[in-house]
C-alpha positions in Angstrom: 0.0 0.0 0.0 1.4 3.4 -0.9 0.3 7.0 -1.0 0.7 9.1 -4.2 0.6 12.9 -4.2 -0.4 14.9 -7.2 0.7 18.4 -8.0 -2.4 19.4 -9.9 -6.1 18.5 -10.0 -5.9 17.3 -13.6 -3.2 14.7 -12.8 -5.2 13.7 -9.7 -8.4 13.2 -11.6 -6.6 11.3 -14.4 -5.6 8.7 -11.8 -8.5 8.8 -9.3 -11.5 9.4 -11.6 -12.5 5.7 -12.2 -12.4 5.0 -8.5 -14.3 8.2 -7.6 -16.9 7.7 -10.4 -17.6 4.2 -9.2 -19.4 5.8 -6.2 -20.2 9.1 -7.7 -22.8 10.1 -5.1 -20.3 9.6 -2.3 -17.5 11.4 -4.1 -19.4 14.2 -5.7 -17.6 16.9 -3.7 -14.1 15.8 -4.8 -15.3 15.3 -8.4 -17.0 18.7 -8.6 -14.3 20.7 -7.0 -11.6 19.1 -9.1 -13.6 19.5 -12.3 -14.1 23.2 -11.5 -10.4 23.7 -10.9 -9.5 21.9 -14.2 -12.1 23.9 -16.1 -10.8 27.4 -15.1 -9.9 29.4 -18.2 -6.8 30.7 -16.3 -4.9 28.0 -14.4 -5.2 28.6 -10.7 -2.3 28.3 -8.2 -3.0 25.0 -6.6 0.5 24.7 -5.0 -1.0 24.8 -1.5 -3.7 22.2 -2.3 -3.4 18.5 -1.5 -4.5 15.8 -3.9 -3.6 12.2 -3.1 -4.6 8.6 -3.7 -3.9 5.5 -1.7 -3.0 2.5 -4.0 -2.6 -1.2 -3.7 -1.1 -3.2 -6.6 -1.7 -0.3 -9.0 -5.4 0.1 -8.0 -6.8 3.2 -6.2 -8.5 2.3 -2.9 -8.9 5.8 -1.5 -8.4 9.5 -2.2 -8.3 12.8 -0.4 -8.0 16.5 -1.2 -7.6 19.8 0.6 -8.1 23.2 -1.0 -7.1 25.6 1.7 -8.7 27.1 3.7 -11.3 24.4 3.4 -11.5 21.0 5.2 -9.9 17.8 4.1 -12.3 15.8 1.9 -12.0 12.1 2.1 -13.3 9.4 -0.3 -14.6 6.2 1.0 -11.9 4.3 2.8 -12.4 0.7 3.7 -8.9 0.3 5.1 -7.7 1.6 8.4 -4.2 1.4 7.0 -5.2 3.7 4.1 -6.7 6.2 6.6 -3.5 6.1 8.6 -1.4 6.8 5.5 -3.5 9.8 4.6 -3.6 11.1 8.2 0.2 10.9 8.5 0.8 12.5 5.1 -1.7 15.4 5.6 -0.3 16.0 9.1 3.2 16.3 7.7 2.0 18.7 5.0 -0.3 21.0 7.0 0.1 20.3 10.7 -3.6 21.1 11.4 -6.7 21.2 9.4 -10.0 23.1 9.9 -12.0 19.9 9.6 -12.7 16.7 7.8 -15.5 16.3 5.2 -16.6 12.7 5.0 -19.5 10.5 6.3 -19.7 11.0 10.0 -18.2 7.6 11.1 -15.3 8.1 8.7 -14.7 11.7 9.7 -14.8 10.8 13.4 -12.3 7.9 12.9 -10.0 10.1 10.9 -10.1 12.9 13.4 -9.2 10.4 16.2 -6.2 9.3 14.3 
């Protein structure tokens, strides 16, 4: 299991889109925000943003994004190890976050980590 960071929303979507689209209703915030960022006529500075996937054997099993000053947005994560990888990585990047956007049980488990 490994974490992969992306420098831009277009790269992130190229990798994560099939995973996110498989559960579109659950992932509509990530899909919508990234689509809007990609569609901007003038590229926006996303250098402070965070786009990441967690992968096993070349398959995406989770995704997350932060567009400061907003909360971290988590995809569905069925693996506590994937959650731990994202928690450690986002902590190293930002230190603190204003919140976590995810279904309540997932957000609570993530915040406790």
